[in-house]
N, CA, C, O and the ligand as a Tripos MOL2 file, in Angstrom:
@<TRIPOS>MOLECULE
protein
  277   275    70     0     0
PROTEIN
NO_CHARGES

@<TRIPOS>ATOM
      1 N         -18.8310  114.5450  136.1740 N.3       1 MET1
      2 CA        -19.4010  113.6060  135.2250 C.3       1 MET1
      3 C         -20.0120  112.4350  136.0160 C.2       1 MET1
      4 O         -19.3010  111.8290  136.8190 O.2       1 MET1
      5 N         -21.1880  112.1190  135.8420 N.am      2 ALA2
      6 CA        -21.8290  110.9870  136.5060 C.3       2 ALA2
      7 C         -21.3680  109.7210  135.6820 C.2       2 ALA2
      8 O         -21.2320  109.7660  134.4600 O.2       2 ALA2
      9 N         -21.1500  108.6480  136.3960 N.am      3 THR3
     10 CA        -20.8640  107.4700  135.6570 C.3       3 THR3
     11 C         -21.9120  106.3380  136.1170 C.2       3 THR3
     12 O         -22.5020  106.3320  137.1980 O.2       3 THR3
     13 N         -22.0300  105.3870  135.1000 N.am      4 VAL4
     14 CA        -22.9120  104.2340  135.4430 C.3       4 VAL4
     15 C         -22.4010  103.4710  136.5500 C.2       4 VAL4
     16 O         -21.2440  103.0540  136.4830 O.2       4 VAL4
     17 N         -23.1370  103.2240  137.5970 N.am      5 LYS5
     18 CA        -22.6760  102.3810  138.6200 C.3       5 LYS5
     19 C         -23.6820  101.1560  138.9000 C.2       5 LYS5
     20 O         -24.8260  101.1230  138.4470 O.2       5 LYS5
     21 N         -23.1880  100.2910  139.5940 N.am      6 ARG6
     22 CA        -23.9780   99.0730  139.8530 C.3       6 ARG6
     23 C         -24.4120   99.1930  141.2580 C.2       6 ARG6
     24 O         -23.5460   99.1730  142.1330 O.2       6 ARG6
     25 N         -25.7240   99.3230  141.5860 N.am      7 TYR7
     26 CA        -26.1870   99.3500  142.9210 C.3       7 TYR7
     27 C         -26.8220   98.0310  143.2430 C.2       7 TYR7
     28 O         -27.5280   97.4480  142.4200 O.2       7 TYR7
     29 N         -26.5630   97.5410  144.4880 N.am      8 SER8
     30 CA        -27.2370   96.3950  144.9850 C.3       8 SER8
     31 C         -28.4000   96.7890  145.8270 C.2       8 SER8
     32 O         -28.2220   97.3350  146.9160 O.2       8 SER8
     33 N         -29.5980   96.5250  145.3510 N.am      9 ILE9
     34 CA        -30.7370   97.0050  146.0840 C.3       9 ILE9
     35 C         -31.2930   95.7060  146.8610 C.2       9 ILE9
     36 O         -31.3130   94.5980  146.3240 O.2       9 ILE9
     37 N         -31.7210   95.9320  148.1110 N.am     10 PHE10
     38 CA        -32.1540   94.7690  148.8090 C.3      10 PHE10
     39 C         -33.7360   94.9250  148.9160 C.2      10 PHE10
     40 O         -34.1220   95.9540  149.4700 O.2      10 PHE10
     41 N         -34.5450   94.1730  148.5290 N.am     11 CYS11
     42 CA        -36.0000   94.1690  148.6380 C.3      11 CYS11
     43 C         -36.3900   93.4410  149.8820 C.2      11 CYS11
     44 O         -36.0050   92.2880  150.0780 O.2      11 CYS11
     45 N         -37.0850   94.0390  150.6580 N.am     12 GLN12
     46 CA        -37.5510   93.4370  151.9860 C.3      12 GLN12
     47 C         -38.7980   92.6750  151.7880 C.2      12 GLN12
     48 O         -39.2010   91.9330  152.6840 O.2      12 GLN12
     49 N         -39.4540   92.8090  150.6440 N.am     13 LYS13
     50 CA        -40.6670   92.1040  150.4650 C.3      13 LYS13
     51 C         -40.4900   90.7740  149.9830 C.2      13 LYS13
     52 O         -41.2730   89.8910  150.3340 O.2      13 LYS13
     53 N         -39.4840   90.5310  149.1690 N.am     14 CYS14
     54 CA        -39.1780   89.1740  148.6210 C.3      14 CYS14
     55 C         -37.7830   88.6210  149.1850 C.2      14 CYS14
     56 O         -37.3930   87.4860  148.9090 O.2      14 CYS14
     57 N         -37.1290   89.4220  149.9210 N.am     15 ASN15
     58 CA        -35.9180   89.1290  150.5020 C.3      15 ASN15
     59 C         -34.8850   88.7870  149.5030 C.2      15 ASN15
     60 O         -34.2090   87.7680  149.6430 O.2      15 ASN15
     61 N         -34.7340   89.5600  148.5340 N.am     16 HIS16
     62 CA        -33.7990   89.2930  147.4170 C.3      16 HIS16
     63 C         -32.9270   90.5730  147.2750 C.2      16 HIS16
     64 O         -33.3760   91.6720  147.6020 O.2      16 HIS16
     65 N         -31.7830   90.4240  146.8240 N.am     17 LYS17
     66 CA        -30.8630   91.5440  146.5010 C.3      17 LYS17
     67 C         -30.9290   91.4820  144.9580 C.2      17 LYS17
     68 O         -30.8730   90.4140  144.3490 O.2      17 LYS17
     69 N         -31.0430   92.6110  144.3980 N.am     18 PHE18
     70 CA        -30.9850   92.6310  142.9500 C.3      18 PHE18
     71 C         -30.1550   93.8570  142.4140 C.2      18 PHE18
     72 O         -30.2260   94.9330  143.0080 O.2      18 PHE18
     73 N         -29.3980   93.7090  141.3370 N.am     19 PRO19
     74 CA        -28.5630   94.7860  140.8800 C.3      19 PRO19
     75 C         -29.3220   95.7340  140.0200 C.2      19 PRO19
     76 O         -30.2050   95.3630  139.2470 O.2      19 PRO19
     77 N         -28.9220   97.0600  140.1900 N.am     20 VAL20
     78 CA        -29.5930   98.0740  139.3430 C.3      20 VAL20
     79 C         -28.4610   98.8230  138.8180 C.2      20 VAL20
     80 O         -27.5740   99.2320  139.5660 O.2      20 VAL20
     81 N         -28.4560   99.0210  137.5450 N.am     21 PHE21
     82 CA        -27.3940   99.8510  136.9930 C.3      21 PHE21
     83 C         -28.0230  101.2300  136.6410 C.2      21 PHE21
     84 O         -28.9930  101.3500  135.8920 O.2      21 PHE21
     85 N         -27.3850  102.2450  137.2440 N.am     22 ALA22
     86 CA        -27.8460  103.4570  136.9830 C.3      22 ALA22
     87 C         -26.7620  104.6390  136.9750 C.2      22 ALA22
     88 O         -25.6580  104.5350  137.5100 O.2      22 ALA22
     89 N         -27.1940  105.7070  136.3390 N.am     23 MET23
     90 CA        -26.2880  106.9160  136.3160 C.3      23 MET23
     91 C         -26.9970  107.8960  137.2140 C.2      23 MET23
     92 O         -27.9780  108.4630  136.7320 O.2      23 MET23
     93 N         -26.6690  108.1550  138.3540 N.am     24 LEU24
     94 CA        -27.2940  109.1000  139.2330 C.3      24 LEU24
     95 C         -26.5540  110.3620  139.2580 C.2      24 LEU24
     96 O         -25.3560  110.3910  139.5380 O.2      24 LEU24
     97 N         -27.2600  111.4440  138.9630 N.am     25 PRO25
     98 CA        -26.7290  112.7120  139.2250 C.3      25 PRO25
     99 C         -26.4240  113.0040  140.6410 C.2      25 PRO25
    100 O         -27.0490  112.4350  141.5360 O.2      25 PRO25
    101 N         -25.4670  113.8900  140.8940 N.am     26 HIS26
    102 CA        -25.0080  114.0530  142.2970 C.3      26 HIS26
    103 C         -26.0560  114.6690  143.1740 C.2      26 HIS26
    104 O         -25.9240  114.6790  144.3980 O.2      26 HIS26
    105 N         -27.1160  115.1930  142.5510 N.am     27 THR27
    106 CA        -28.1910  115.7720  143.3630 C.3      27 THR27
    107 C         -29.0820  114.7370  143.9550 C.2      27 THR27
    108 O         -29.8420  115.0320  144.8780 O.2      27 THR27
    109 N         -29.0150  113.4790  143.4360 N.am     28 VAL28
    110 CA        -29.8860  112.4740  143.9640 C.3      28 VAL28
    111 C         -29.4110  111.8530  145.2040 C.2      28 VAL28
    112 O         -28.2740  111.3910  145.2880 O.2      28 VAL28
    113 N         -30.2930  111.8300  146.2130 N.am     29 GLU29
    114 CA        -29.8830  111.1930  147.3970 C.3      29 GLU29
    115 C         -29.9260  109.5430  147.2570 C.2      29 GLU29
    116 O         -30.9750  108.9070  147.1490 O.2      29 GLU29
    117 N         -28.7460  109.0280  147.2760 N.am     30 VAL30
    118 CA        -28.5830  107.5670  146.8740 C.3      30 VAL30
    119 C         -29.5560  106.7480  147.8450 C.2      30 VAL30
    120 O         -30.3870  105.9600  147.3950 O.2      30 VAL30
    121 N         -29.3940  106.9880  149.1790 N.am     31 ASP31
    122 CA        -30.2660  106.2020  150.0500 C.3      31 ASP31
    123 C         -31.7540  106.1880  149.7260 C.2      31 ASP31
    124 O         -32.4240  105.1560  149.6790 O.2      31 ASP31
    125 N         -32.2300  107.4510  149.5000 N.am     32 ALA32
    126 CA        -33.6810  107.5360  149.1400 C.3      32 ALA32
    127 C         -33.9270  106.8990  147.8300 C.2      32 ALA32
    128 O         -34.9410  106.2210  147.6630 O.2      32 ALA32
    129 N         -33.0940  107.0700  146.9290 N.am     33 TRP33
    130 CA        -33.2760  106.4420  145.6250 C.3      33 TRP33
    131 C         -33.2800  104.8580  145.7900 C.2      33 TRP33
    132 O         -34.1380  104.1650  145.2430 O.2      33 TRP33
    133 N         -32.3620  104.3840  146.5030 N.am     34 MET34
    134 CA        -32.3120  102.8370  146.6140 C.3      34 MET34
    135 C         -33.5900  102.2920  147.3740 C.2      34 MET34
    136 O         -34.1020  101.2040  147.1080 O.2      34 MET34
    137 N         -34.0270  103.1120  148.2960 N.am     35 LYS35
    138 CA        -35.2320  102.7140  149.0980 C.3      35 LYS35
    139 C         -36.3960  102.7190  148.0880 C.2      35 LYS35
    140 O         -37.2350  101.8180  148.0740 O.2      35 LYS35
    141 N         -36.4140  103.7560  147.2530 N.am     36 ASP36
    142 CA        -37.5380  103.8290  146.2100 C.3      36 ASP36
    143 C         -37.5050  102.6200  145.2660 C.2      36 ASP36
    144 O         -38.5320  102.0460  144.9030 O.2      36 ASP36
    145 N         -36.2610  102.2650  144.8870 N.am     37 LYS37
    146 CA        -36.1400  101.0960  143.9710 C.3      37 LYS37
    147 C         -36.6500   99.9020  144.6780 C.2      37 LYS37
    148 O         -37.4030   99.1240  144.0920 O.2      37 LYS37
    149 N         -36.2610   99.6980  145.9850 N.am     38 ALA38
    150 CA        -36.7010   98.4490  146.6300 C.3      38 ALA38
    151 C         -38.1900   98.4410  146.8190 C.2      38 ALA38
    152 O         -38.8430   97.3990  146.7620 O.2      38 ALA38
    153 N         -38.7870   99.7810  147.0770 N.am     39 ASP39
    154 CA        -40.2370   99.7340  147.2070 C.3      39 ASP39
    155 C         -40.9300   99.4180  145.9170 C.2      39 ASP39
    156 O         -42.0200   98.8480  145.9140 O.2      39 ASP39
    157 N         -40.3450   99.7620  144.8790 N.am     40 ASN40
    158 CA        -40.9120   99.4360  143.5420 C.3      40 ASN40
    159 C         -40.5230   98.1390  142.9080 C.2      40 ASN40
    160 O         -40.8790   97.8740  141.7600 O.2      40 ASN40
    161 N         -39.7980   97.3250  143.6320 N.am     41 HIS41
    162 CA        -39.4030   96.0770  143.0960 C.3      41 HIS41
    163 C         -40.4890   95.1750  142.6260 C.2      41 HIS41
    164 O         -41.4320   94.8620  143.3530 O.2      41 HIS41
    165 N         -40.3370   94.7410  141.3410 N.am     42 ASP42
    166 CA        -41.3260   93.8080  140.8040 C.3      42 ASP42
    167 C         -41.0360   92.4510  141.2190 C.2      42 ASP42
    168 O         -40.5000   91.6770  140.4260 O.2      42 ASP42
    169 N         -41.3770   92.0610  142.5170 N.am     43 CYS43
    170 CA        -41.0060   90.8420  143.0800 C.3      43 CYS43
    171 C         -41.5180   89.5710  142.2390 C.2      43 CYS43
    172 O         -40.8280   88.5550  142.1520 O.2      43 CYS43
    173 N         -42.6730   89.6880  141.6760 N.am     44 LYS44
    174 CA        -43.3190   88.5640  140.8600 C.3      44 LYS44
    175 C         -42.2950   88.3440  139.5670 C.2      44 LYS44
    176 O         -41.8540   87.2520  139.2080 O.2      44 LYS44
    177 N         -42.0600   89.4400  139.0420 N.am     45 ALA45
    178 CA        -41.2290   89.3220  137.7390 C.3      45 ALA45
    179 C         -39.8060   88.7830  138.1130 C.2      45 ALA45
    180 O         -39.1950   87.9810  137.4060 O.2      45 ALA45
    181 N         -39.3620   89.2710  139.2270 N.am     46 TYR46
    182 CA        -37.9490   88.7470  139.5980 C.3      46 TYR46
    183 C         -37.9150   87.3530  140.0170 C.2      46 TYR46
    184 O         -36.9240   86.6740  139.7480 O.2      46 TYR46
    185 N         -38.9330   86.8500  140.6700 N.am     47 ALA47
    186 CA        -39.0300   85.5380  141.0040 C.3      47 ALA47
    187 C         -39.1720   84.5540  139.7680 C.2      47 ALA47
    188 O         -38.6340   83.4470  139.7230 O.2      47 ALA47
    189 N         -39.9290   85.0740  138.8150 N.am     48 ASP48
    190 CA        -40.0500   84.3770  137.5150 C.3      48 ASP48
    191 C         -38.7570   84.3030  136.8380 C.2      48 ASP48
    192 O         -38.3900   83.2700  136.2770 O.2      48 ASP48
    193 N         -38.0240   85.4190  136.8760 N.am     49 GLN49
    194 CA        -36.6810   85.3690  136.2040 C.3      49 GLN49
    195 C         -35.7270   84.4770  136.9120 C.2      49 GLN49
    196 O         -35.0090   83.7190  136.2610 O.2      49 GLN49
    197 N         -35.6840   84.5180  138.0950 N.am     50 LEU50
    198 CA        -34.8430   83.6130  138.8770 C.3      50 LEU50
    199 C         -35.2050   82.1680  138.5910 C.2      50 LEU50
    200 O         -34.3160   81.3490  138.3580 O.2      50 LEU50
    201 N         -36.5100   81.8290  138.6040 N.am     51 ALA51
    202 CA        -36.9480   80.5130  138.3830 C.3      51 ALA51
    203 C         -36.4970   80.0730  136.8370 C.2      51 ALA51
    204 O         -36.1620   78.9250  136.5470 O.2      51 ALA51
    205 N         -36.5370   80.9640  136.0860 N.am     52 LYS52
    206 CA        -36.2800   80.5330  134.6590 C.3      52 LYS52
    207 C         -34.7320   80.3890  134.5060 C.2      52 LYS52
    208 O         -34.3120   79.6220  133.6400 O.2      52 LYS52
    209 N         -33.8740   81.0680  135.2810 N.am     53 GLU53
    210 CA        -32.4930   81.0370  135.1540 C.3      53 GLU53
    211 C         -32.0860   79.7020  135.9180 C.2      53 GLU53
    212 O         -31.1340   79.0370  135.5100 O.2      53 GLU53
    213 N         -32.7470   79.3640  136.9170 N.am     54 ARG54
    214 CA        -32.3240   78.1200  137.6510 C.3      54 ARG54
    215 C         -32.8830   76.8290  136.9300 C.2      54 ARG54
    216 O         -32.2660   75.7670  137.0160 O.2      54 ARG54
    217 N         -34.0040   76.9330  136.2520 N.am     55 ALA55
    218 CA        -34.5430   75.6720  135.5970 C.3      55 ALA55
    219 C         -33.5680   75.2070  134.4380 C.2      55 ALA55
    220 O         -32.9540   75.9980  133.7220 O.2      55 ALA55
    221 N         -33.5030   73.8510  134.3420 N.am     56 PRO56
    222 CA        -32.6150   73.3560  133.3150 C.3      56 PRO56
    223 C         -33.0950   73.6460  131.9810 C.2      56 PRO56
    224 O         -34.3080   73.6680  131.7710 O.2      56 PRO56
    225 N         -32.2700   73.8650  131.0770 N.am     57 ARG57
    226 CA        -32.6890   74.2790  129.7330 C.3      57 ARG57
    227 C         -33.3790   73.1680  129.1210 C.2      57 ARG57
    228 O         -32.8540   72.0570  129.0370 O.2      57 ARG57
    229 N         -34.6700   73.4560  128.6420 N.am     58 PRO58
    230 CA        -35.4640   72.4370  127.9960 C.3      58 PRO58
    231 C         -34.8200   72.0050  126.6200 C.2      58 PRO58
    232 O         -34.4820   72.9020  125.8480 O.2      58 PRO58
    233 N         -34.6560   70.8680  126.3170 N.am     59 VAL59
    234 CA        -34.0120   70.4150  125.0250 C.3      59 VAL59
    235 C         -35.2440   70.2850  124.1000 C.2      59 VAL59
    236 O         -36.2320   69.6210  124.4130 O.2      59 VAL59
    237 N         -35.1250   70.9360  122.9890 N.am     60 ASN60
    238 CA        -36.1140   70.7740  121.8820 C.3      60 ASN60
    239 C         -35.5430   69.8070  120.9090 C.2      60 ASN60
    240 O         -34.6480   70.1690  120.1450 O.2      60 ASN60
    241 N         -35.9860   68.6670  120.8990 N.am     61 PRO61
    242 CA        -35.4340   67.7470  119.9420 C.3      61 PRO61
    243 C         -35.5420   68.0760  118.4100 C.2      61 PRO61
    244 O         -34.6890   67.7550  117.5820 O.2      61 PRO61
    245 N         -36.5790   68.6860  118.1690 N.am     62 LEU62
    246 CA        -36.7370   69.1460  116.7510 C.3      62 LEU62
    247 C         -35.6800   70.3220  116.2950 C.2      62 LEU62
    248 O         -35.1510   70.3690  115.1840 O.2      62 LEU62
    249 N         -35.4870   71.1940  117.2840 N.am     63 LYS63
    250 CA        -34.5180   72.2220  117.0160 C.3      63 LYS63
    251 C         -33.1170   71.7930  116.9860 C.2      63 LYS63
    252 O         -32.3090   72.2620  116.1840 O.2      63 LYS63
    253 N         -32.8000   70.8120  117.9500 N.am     64 ALA64
    254 CA        -31.4730   70.2720  118.2480 C.3      64 ALA64
    255 C         -31.0070   69.4440  117.0510 C.2      64 ALA64
    256 O         -29.8280   69.4370  116.6970 O.2      64 ALA64
    257 N         -31.9470   68.7590  116.4500 N.am     65 SER65
    258 CA        -31.5010   67.9250  115.3690 C.3      65 SER65
    259 C         -31.4760   68.7030  113.8930 C.2      65 SER65
    260 O         -30.9360   68.2380  112.8900 O.2      65 SER65
    261 N         -32.0620   69.7850  113.9540 N.am     66 LYS66
    262 CA        -32.0300   70.5110  112.7070 C.3      66 LYS66
    263 C         -30.7030   71.3310  112.5850 C.2      66 LYS66
    264 O         -30.4190   72.2330  113.3720 O.2      66 LYS66
    265 N         -29.9500   70.9670  111.5850 N.am     67 LYS67
    266 CA        -28.6990   71.6830  111.4060 C.3      67 LYS67
    267 C         -28.8780   72.9880  110.7090 C.2      67 LYS67
    268 O         -29.5780   73.0170  109.6970 O.2      67 LYS67
    269 N         -28.3400   74.0140  111.1330 N.am     68 SER68
    270 CA        -28.4080   75.2430  110.4600 C.3      68 SER68
    271 C         -27.8390   75.2080  109.0710 C.2      68 SER68
    272 O         -26.7460   74.6790  108.8700 O.2      68 SER68
    273 N         -28.5310   75.7460  108.1170 N.am     69 ALA69
    274 CA        -28.2280   75.7070  106.7120 C.3      69 ALA69
    275 C         -27.0620   76.4570  106.4090 C.2      69 ALA69
    276 O         -26.6600   76.5300  105.2470 O.2      69 ALA69
    277 ZN        -38.9960   92.1390  145.6450 Zn       70 ZN70
@<TRIPOS>BOND
     1     1     2 1
     2     2     3 1
     3     3     4 2
     4     3     5 am
     5     5     6 1
     6     6     7 1
     7     7     8 2
     8     7     9 am
     9     9    10 1
    10    10    11 1
    11    11    12 2
    12    11    13 am
    13    13    14 1
    14    14    15 1
    15    15    16 2
    16    15    17 am
    17    17    18 1
    18    18    19 1
    19    19    20 2
    20    19    21 am
    21    21    22 1
    22    22    23 1
    23    23    24 2
    24    23    25 am
    25    25    26 1
    26    26    27 1
    27    27    28 2
    28    27    29 am
    29    29    30 1
    30    30    31 1
    31    31    32 2
    32    31    33 am
    33    33    34 1
    34    34    35 1
    35    35    36 2
    36    35    37 am
    37    37    38 1
    38    38    39 1
    39    39    40 2
    40    39    41 am
    41    41    42 1
    42    42    43 1
    43    43    44 2
    44    43    45 am
    45    45    46 1
    46    46    47 1
    47    47    48 2
    48    47    49 am
    49    49    50 1
    50    50    51 1
    51    51    52 2
    52    51    53 am
    53    53    54 1
    54    54    55 1
    55    55    56 2
    56    55    57 am
    57    57    58 1
    58    58    59 1
    59    59    60 2
    60    59    61 am
    61    61    62 1
    62    62    63 1
    63    63    64 2
    64    63    65 am
    65    65    66 1
    66    66    67 1
    67    67    68 2
    68    67    69 am
    69    69    70 1
    70    70    71 1
    71    71    72 2
    72    71    73 am
    73    73    74 1
    74    74    75 1
    75    75    76 2
    76    75    77 am
    77    77    78 1
    78    78    79 1
    79    79    80 2
    80    79    81 am
    81    81    82 1
    82    82    83 1
    83    83    84 2
    84    83    85 am
    85    85    86 1
    86    86    87 1
    87    87    88 2
    88    87    89 am
    89    89    90 1
    90    90    91 1
    91    91    92 2
    92    91    93 am
    93    93    94 1
    94    94    95 1
    95    95    96 2
    96    95    97 am
    97    97    98 1
    98    98    99 1
    99    99   100 2
   100    99   101 am
   101   101   102 1
   102   102   103 1
   103   103   104 2
   104   103   105 am
   105   105   106 1
   106   106   107 1
   107   107   108 2
   108   107   109 am
   109   109   110 1
   110   110   111 1
   111   111   112 2
   112   111   113 am
   113   113   114 1
   114   114   115 1
   115   115   116 2
   116   115   117 am
   117   117   118 1
   118   118   119 1
   119   119   120 2
   120   119   121 am
   121   121   122 1
   122   122   123 1
   123   123   124 2
   124   123   125 am
   125   125   126 1
   126   126   127 1
   127   127   128 2
   128   127   129 am
   129   129   130 1
   130   130   131 1
   131   131   132 2
   132   131   133 am
   133   133   134 1
   134   134   135 1
   135   135   136 2
   136   135   137 am
   137   137   138 1
   138   138   139 1
   139   139   140 2
   140   139   141 am
   141   141   142 1
   142   142   143 1
   143   143   144 2
   144   143   145 am
   145   145   146 1
   146   146   147 1
   147   147   148 2
   148   147   149 am
   149   149   150 1
   150   150   151 1
   151   151   152 2
   152   151   153 am
   153   153   154 1
   154   154   155 1
   155   155   156 2
   156   155   157 am
   157   157   158 1
   158   158   159 1
   159   159   160 2
   160   159   161 am
   161   161   162 1
   162   162   163 1
   163   163   164 2
   164   163   165 am
   165   165   166 1
   166   166   167 1
   167   167   168 2
   168   167   169 am
   169   169   170 1
   170   170   171 1
   171   171   172 2
   172   171   173 am
   173   173   174 1
   174   174   175 1
   175   175   176 2
   176   175   177 am
   177   177   178 1
   178   178   179 1
   179   179   180 2
   180   179   181 am
   181   181   182 1
   182   182   183 1
   183   183   184 2
   184   183   185 am
   185   185   186 1
   186   186   187 1
   187   187   188 2
   188   187   189 am
   189   189   190 1
   190   190   191 1
   191   191   192 2
   192   191   193 am
   193   193   194 1
   194   194   195 1
   195   195   196 2
   196   195   197 am
   197   197   198 1
   198   198   199 1
   199   199   200 2
   200   199   201 am
   201   201   202 1
   202   202   203 1
   203   203   204 2
   204   203   205 am
   205   205   206 1
   206   206   207 1
   207   207   208 2
   208   207   209 am
   209   209   210 1
   210   210   211 1
   211   211   212 2
   212   211   213 am
   213   213   214 1
   214   214   215 1
   215   215   216 2
   216   215   217 am
   217   217   218 1
   218   218   219 1
   219   219   220 2
   220   219   221 am
   221   221   222 1
   222   222   223 1
   223   223   224 2
   224   223   225 am
   225   225   226 1
   226   226   227 1
   227   227   228 2
   228   227   229 am
   229   229   230 1
   230   230   231 1
   231   231   232 2
   232   231   233 am
   233   233   234 1
   234   234   235 1
   235   235   236 2
   236   235   237 am
   237   237   238 1
   238   238   239 1
   239   239   240 2
   240   239   241 am
   241   241   242 1
   242   242   243 1
   243   243   244 2
   244   243   245 am
   245   245   246 1
   246   246   247 1
   247   247   248 2
   248   247   249 am
   249   249   250 1
   250   250   251 1
   251   251   252 2
   252   251   253 am
   253   253   254 1
   254   254   255 1
   255   255   256 2
   256   255   257 am
   257   257   258 1
   258   258   259 1
   259   259   260 2
   260   259   261 am
   261   261   262 1
   262   262   263 1
   263   263   264 2
   264   263   265 am
   265   265   266 1
   266   266   267 1
   267   267   268 2
   268   267   269 am
   269   269   270 1
   270   270   271 1
   271   271   272 2
   272   271   273 am
   273   273   274 1
   274   274   275 1
   275   275   276 2
@<TRIPOS>SUBSTRUCTURE
     1 MET1         2 RESIDUE 1 A MET
     2 ALA2         6 RESIDUE 1 A ALA
     3 THR3        10 RESIDUE 1 A THR
     4 VAL4        14 RESIDUE 1 A VAL
     5 LYS5        18 RESIDUE 1 A LYS
     6 ARG6        22 RESIDUE 1 A ARG
     7 TYR7        26 RESIDUE 1 A TYR
     8 SER8        30 RESIDUE 1 A SER
     9 ILE9        34 RESIDUE 1 A ILE
    10 PHE10       38 RESIDUE 1 A PHE
    11 CYS11       42 RESIDUE 1 A CYS
    12 GLN12       46 RESIDUE 1 A GLN
    13 LYS13       50 RESIDUE 1 A LYS
    14 CYS14       54 RESIDUE 1 A CYS
    15 ASN15       58 RESIDUE 1 A ASN
    16 HIS16       62 RESIDUE 1 A HIS
    17 LYS17       66 RESIDUE 1 A LYS
    18 PHE18       70 RESIDUE 1 A PHE
    19 PRO19       74 RESIDUE 1 A PRO
    20 VAL20       78 RESIDUE 1 A VAL
    21 PHE21       82 RESIDUE 1 A PHE
    22 ALA22       86 RESIDUE 1 A ALA
    23 MET23       90 RESIDUE 1 A MET
    24 LEU24       94 RESIDUE 1 A LEU
    25 PRO25       98 RESIDUE 1 A PRO
    26 HIS26      102 RESIDUE 1 A HIS
    27 THR27      106 RESIDUE 1 A THR
    28 VAL28      110 RESIDUE 1 A VAL
    29 GLU29      114 RESIDUE 1 A GLU
    30 VAL30      118 RESIDUE 1 A VAL
    31 ASP31      122 RESIDUE 1 A ASP
    32 ALA32      126 RESIDUE 1 A ALA
    33 TRP33      130 RESIDUE 1 A TRP
    34 MET34      134 RESIDUE 1 A MET
    35 LYS35      138 RESIDUE 1 A LYS
    36 ASP36      142 RESIDUE 1 A ASP
    37 LYS37      146 RESIDUE 1 A LYS
    38 ALA38      150 RESIDUE 1 A ALA
    39 ASP39      154 RESIDUE 1 A ASP
    40 ASN40      158 RESIDUE 1 A ASN
    41 HIS41      162 RESIDUE 1 A HIS
    42 ASP42      166 RESIDUE 1 A ASP
    43 CYS43      170 RESIDUE 1 A CYS
    44 LYS44      174 RESIDUE 1 A LYS
    45 ALA45      178 RESIDUE 1 A ALA
    46 TYR46      182 RESIDUE 1 A TYR
    47 ALA47      186 RESIDUE 1 A ALA
    48 ASP48      190 RESIDUE 1 A ASP
    49 GLN49      194 RESIDUE 1 A GLN
    50 LEU50      198 RESIDUE 1 A LEU
    51 ALA51      202 RESIDUE 1 A ALA
    52 LYS52      206 RESIDUE 1 A LYS
    53 GLU53      210 RESIDUE 1 A GLU
    54 ARG54      214 RESIDUE 1 A ARG
    55 ALA55      218 RESIDUE 1 A ALA
    56 PRO56      222 RESIDUE 1 A PRO
    57 ARG57      226 RESIDUE 1 A ARG
    58 PRO58      230 RESIDUE 1 A PRO
    59 VAL59      234 RESIDUE 1 A VAL
    60 ASN60      238 RESIDUE 1 A ASN
    61 PRO61      242 RESIDUE 1 A PRO
    62 LEU62      246 RESIDUE 1 A LEU
    63 LYS63      250 RESIDUE 1 A LYS
    64 ALA64      254 RESIDUE 1 A ALA
    65 SER65      258 RESIDUE 1 A SER
    66 LYS66      262 RESIDUE 1 A LYS
    67 LYS67      266 RESIDUE 1 A LYS
    68 SER68      270 RESIDUE 1 A SER
    69 ALA69      274 RESIDUE 1 A ALA
    70 ZN70       277 GROUP 0 **** ****
């Protein structure tokens, strides 16, 4: 039985490591699969995501003052 594993893929294009969760069958060559993942890394989207996570949460005064009914 294959189980879901966490793979750490390193992208040489943007120099970032990113986690990929996958359930690989035993027939898959992990090294080739990881290389393929790195080659297909969406660097732009990943950079945007990182920037979003690092950015301080913008406070919306309208929403913050509005108590939930
Ligand atoms: Zn990348």
